C-alpha positions as a printed NumPy array, in Angstrom:
array([[ -15.261,  177.399, -296.325],
       [ -12.399,  175.44 , -297.817],
       [ -11.555,  171.849, -297.104],
       [ -11.262,  170.956, -293.435],
       [  -7.666,  170.117, -292.615],
       [  -6.894,  166.634, -291.337],
       [  -6.688,  166.926, -287.557],
       [  -5.326,  164.576, -284.938],
       [  -8.729,  163.142, -284.095],
       [ -10.057,  162.982, -287.662],
       [  -6.877,  161.105, -288.571],
       [  -7.539,  158.595, -285.807],
       [ -11.136,  158.118, -286.953],
       [ -10.136,  157.691, -290.579],
       [  -7.271,  155.281, -289.909],
       [  -7.679,  151.543, -290.027],
       [  -5.288,  148.823, -289.024],
       [  -1.905,  149.764, -287.602],
       [  -1.507,  153.259, -289.026],
       [   1.443,  154.703, -287.117],
       [   0.572,  158.375, -287.638],
       [  -2.924,  157.831, -286.25 ],
       [  -1.449,  156.126, -283.205],
       [   0.87 ,  159.056, -282.579],
       [  -2.027,  161.479, -283.043],
       [  -4.088,  159.697, -280.419],
       [  -1.082,  159.538, -278.071],
       [  -0.666,  163.306, -278.331],
       [  -4.356,  163.886, -277.572],
       [  -4.064,  161.597, -274.561],
       [  -1.012,  163.512, -273.327],
       [  -2.797,  166.864, -273.559],
       [  -5.98 ,  165.642, -271.905],
       [  -4.503,  163.541, -269.112],
       [  -5.518,  166.113, -266.414],
       [  -9.31 ,  165.821, -266.903],
       [  -9.098,  162.028, -266.894],
       [  -7.158,  162.008, -263.62 ],
       [  -9.536,  164.582, -262.1  ],
       [ -12.545,  162.446, -263.028],
       [ -10.988,  159.302, -261.567],
       [ -10.244,  161.121, -258.322],
       [ -13.773,  162.549, -258.212],
       [ -15.014,  158.966, -258.182],
       [ -13.297,  158.361, -254.832],
       [  -9.921,  157.01 , -255.938],
       [  -6.844,  158.697, -254.499],
       [  -3.064,  158.645, -254.556],
       [  -1.29 ,  155.926, -256.475],
       [  -4.545,  154.09 , -257.218],
       [  -5.972,  157.034, -259.166],
       [  -2.715,  157.42 , -261.096],
       [  -2.659,  153.708, -261.908],
       [  -6.252,  153.77 , -263.131],
       [  -5.645,  156.802, -265.332],
       [  -2.517,  155.195, -266.768],
       [  -4.335,  151.924, -267.352],
       [  -7.159,  153.738, -269.099],
       [  -4.825,  155.478, -271.529],
       [  -2.905,  152.298, -272.198],
       [  -6.138,  150.52 , -273.111],
       [  -7.369,  153.47 , -275.152],
       [  -4.159,  153.547, -277.173],
       [  -4.287,  149.804, -277.668],
       [  -7.889,  149.792, -278.897],
       [  -7.422,  153.017, -280.91 ],
       [ -11.121,  153.76 , -281.511],
       [ -14.449,  152.008, -281.942],
       [ -17.945,  152.344, -283.378],
       [ -19.129,  154.513, -280.499],
       [ -16.683,  157.264, -281.443],
       [ -18.054,  157.344, -284.968],
       [ -21.652,  157.353, -283.715],
       [ -20.741,  160.462, -281.718],
       [ -19.488,  161.981, -284.985],
       [ -15.951,  162.383, -283.858],
       [ -15.987,  164.645, -280.8  ],
       [ -12.95 ,  163.518, -278.838],
       [ -14.213,  165.194, -275.652],
       [ -17.396,  163.095, -275.721],
       [ -15.593,  159.925, -276.709],
       [ -12.997,  160.308, -273.96 ],
       [ -15.597,  160.75 , -271.218],
       [ -17.76 ,  157.85 , -272.434],
       [ -14.729,  155.586, -272.736],
       [ -13.501,  156.578, -269.271],
       [ -16.846,  155.919, -267.61 ],
       [ -16.991,  152.529, -269.284],
       [ -13.413,  151.725, -268.306],
       [ -14.131,  152.431, -264.634],
       [ -17.345,  150.433, -264.857],
       [ -15.33 ,  147.585, -266.325],
       [ -12.846,  147.799, -263.453],
       [ -15.704,  147.723, -260.949],
       [ -17.283,  144.727, -262.653],
       [ -13.962,  142.877, -262.7  ],
       [ -13.422,  143.573, -258.994],
       [ -16.905,  142.335, -258.139],
       [ -16.425,  139.199, -260.217],
       [ -13.118,  138.513, -258.486],
       [ -14.705,  138.899, -255.044],
       [ -17.417,  136.435, -256.033],
       [ -14.754,  134.012, -257.201],
       [ -15.91 ,  134.17 , -260.778],
       [ -12.702,  135.356, -262.338],
       [ -12.151,  138.625, -264.182],
       [ -15.   ,  140.098, -266.182],
       [ -14.256,  140.431, -269.886],
       [ -15.946,  143.656, -270.97 ],
       [ -14.827,  146.082, -273.65 ],
       [ -14.823,  149.843, -273.163],
       [ -17.901,  150.05 , -275.358],
       [ -19.904,  147.257, -273.735],
       [ -19.254,  147.926, -270.076],
       [ -22.007,  150.509, -269.682],
       [ -24.428,  148.374, -271.679],
       [ -23.914,  145.639, -269.115],
       [ -25.488,  147.868, -266.494],
       [ -22.502,  148.926, -264.423],
       [ -23.352,  152.592, -263.95 ],
       [ -20.695,  154.591, -262.096],
       [ -22.101,  155.647, -258.744],
       [ -22.185,  159.399, -258.306],
       [ -22.621,  160.124, -262.009],
       [ -26.33 ,  160.522, -261.294],
       [ -25.593,  163.909, -259.692],
       [ -23.571,  165.062, -262.677],
       [ -20.663,  166.48 , -260.687],
       [ -17.954,  164.087, -261.967],
       [ -18.933,  164.998, -265.542],
       [ -18.949,  168.716, -264.739],
       [ -15.475,  168.41 , -263.238],
       [ -14.245,  166.493, -266.287],
       [ -15.637,  169.127, -268.645],
       [ -14.011,  171.965, -266.694],
       [ -10.632,  170.224, -266.534],
       [ -10.847,  169.364, -270.252],
       [ -11.367,  173.068, -270.966],
       [  -8.501,  174.045, -268.67 ],
       [  -6.191,  171.495, -270.295],
       [  -7.   ,  172.992, -273.693],
       [  -6.177,  176.503, -272.506],
       [  -2.972,  175.352, -270.799],
       [  -1.852,  173.575, -273.969],
       [  -2.546,  176.754, -275.948],
       [  -0.535,  178.789, -273.43 ],
       [   2.389,  176.382, -273.838],
       [   2.269,  176.868, -277.596],
       [   2.076,  180.628, -277.192],
       [   5.069,  180.542, -274.848],
       [   6.988,  178.548, -277.457],
       [   6.202,  181.139, -280.11 ],
       [   7.326,  183.943, -277.812],
       [  10.563,  182.131, -277.021],
       [  11.244,  181.564, -280.715],
       [  10.696,  185.287, -281.332],
       [  13.061,  186.254, -278.529],
       [  10.225,  187.691, -276.421],
       [  10.002,  185.101, -273.664],
       [  10.63 ,  187.591, -270.846],
       [   7.811,  189.827, -272.094],
       [   5.472,  186.85 , -272.409],
       [   6.167,  185.708, -268.852],
       [   5.487,  189.233, -267.588],
       [   2.192,  189.482, -269.479],
       [   0.976,  185.91 , -268.978],
       [  -0.953,  186.648, -265.729],
       [  -3.083,  189.156, -267.669],
       [  -3.988,  186.935, -270.621],
       [  -6.913,  185.234, -268.912],
       [  -8.057,  188.026, -266.608],
       [  -8.466,  191.732, -267.22 ],
       [  -5.932,  193.654, -265.114],
       [  -6.913,  196.571, -262.924],
       [  -5.898,  200.059, -264.063],
       [  -3.191,  200.348, -261.41 ],
       [  -1.79 ,  196.96 , -262.419],
       [  -1.336,  198.237, -265.97 ],
       [   0.508,  201.276, -264.639],
       [   2.804,  199.273, -262.366],
       [   3.652,  196.714, -265.039],
       [   4.217,  199.387, -267.676],
       [   6.632,  201.179, -265.372],
       [   8.458,  197.941, -264.565],
       [   8.836,  197.052, -268.254],
       [   9.605,  200.586, -269.348],
       [   6.6  ,  200.686, -271.706],
       [   3.839,  203.184, -272.286],
       [   0.482,  201.979, -270.972],
       [  -1.071,  202.054, -274.439],
       [   1.809,  199.997, -275.798],
       [   1.356,  197.471, -272.998],
       [  -2.392,  197.266, -273.623],
       [  -1.788,  196.576, -277.326],
       [   0.75 ,  193.847, -276.507],
       [  -1.686,  192.116, -274.142],
       [  -4.508,  192.426, -276.687],
       [  -2.408,  190.805, -279.417],
       [  -1.345,  187.951, -277.148],
       [  -4.954,  187.344, -276.151],
       [  -6.002,  187.212, -279.781],
       [  -3.247,  184.732, -280.59 ],
       [  -4.182,  182.66 , -277.544],
       [  -7.773,  182.467, -278.773],
       [  -6.535,  181.318, -282.177],
       [  -4.406,  178.604, -280.595],
       [  -7.31 ,  177.418, -278.431],
       [  -9.46 ,  177.062, -281.557],
       [  -6.653,  175.177, -283.311],
       [  -6.472,  172.738, -280.411],
       [ -10.237,  172.315, -280.351],
       [ -10.187,  171.724, -284.107],
       [  -7.895,  168.786, -283.383],
       [ -10.655,  167.21 , -281.254],
       [ -13.413,  167.21 , -283.876],
       [ -13.802,  165.483, -287.21 ],
       [ -16.444,  167.864, -288.57 ],
       [ -15.766,  171.612, -288.995],
       [ -19.372,  172.376, -288.085],
       [ -18.665,  171.19 , -284.531],
       [ -15.868,  173.688, -283.866],
       [ -17.999,  176.685, -282.852],
       [ -20.048,  174.444, -280.574],
       [ -16.927,  173.066, -278.908],
       [ -15.592,  176.593, -278.396],
       [ -18.858,  177.671, -276.771],
       [ -18.83 ,  174.529, -274.614],
       [ -15.279,  175.322, -273.483],
       [ -16.22 ,  178.845, -272.422],
       [ -19.265,  177.578, -270.518],
       [ -17.271,  174.841, -268.798],
       [ -14.651,  177.301, -267.558],
       [ -17.218,  179.437, -265.731],
       [ -19.677,  176.734, -264.637],
       [ -19.62 ,  176.068, -260.859],
       [ -18.598,  172.608, -259.679],
       [ -19.854,  171.575, -256.242],
       [ -17.148,  171.171, -253.64 ],
       [ -14.507,  172.896, -255.805]])
């Protein structure tokens, strides 16, 4: 294998000080993976504007702090880092609220130290908030890949075909669905099947490219891909 290209997350881990490109890389990762963060916050019992405010506050703090020793101890998996940082952020918020109620002011805990202080998020013991986060992280990756694939189709002048085939990229169509769609598009069924197969292959490539942006070690990529597939099919209680 050749040299591993510099990815968004590896750039963040390598950067020190006020490196602007690393900051933009982290901002892009945060934009892509906003949905799992918001889903986790809501699974912890926060709703409406409060959940949105907490998610926004988390990302603002994450972007401000950039990264820390914990991320490097986890060997650069952004998925793991994001969940650990989020749990610690919510624990920090809980600790600050408790301190305020006791009249002791606002607790001063970093993202990394909040969990060490013993503020364990209630409900994490059952594992469901984590399972929901993992599933939504996987879905966000696939959705981001679909957006890239749509952009490629639009650039190639094939946007209408992409939109027609998109429903079949994640699920295998029934035989009669192939026939109906082929008739509607004026294509032979074999031609339609080949077009769907090629789009699926490209989608898989784009998913791997996105996952590569969340690791700093090429040996982690296959594991992250397997984790994504498992997270997409794993049941989540109450969902």
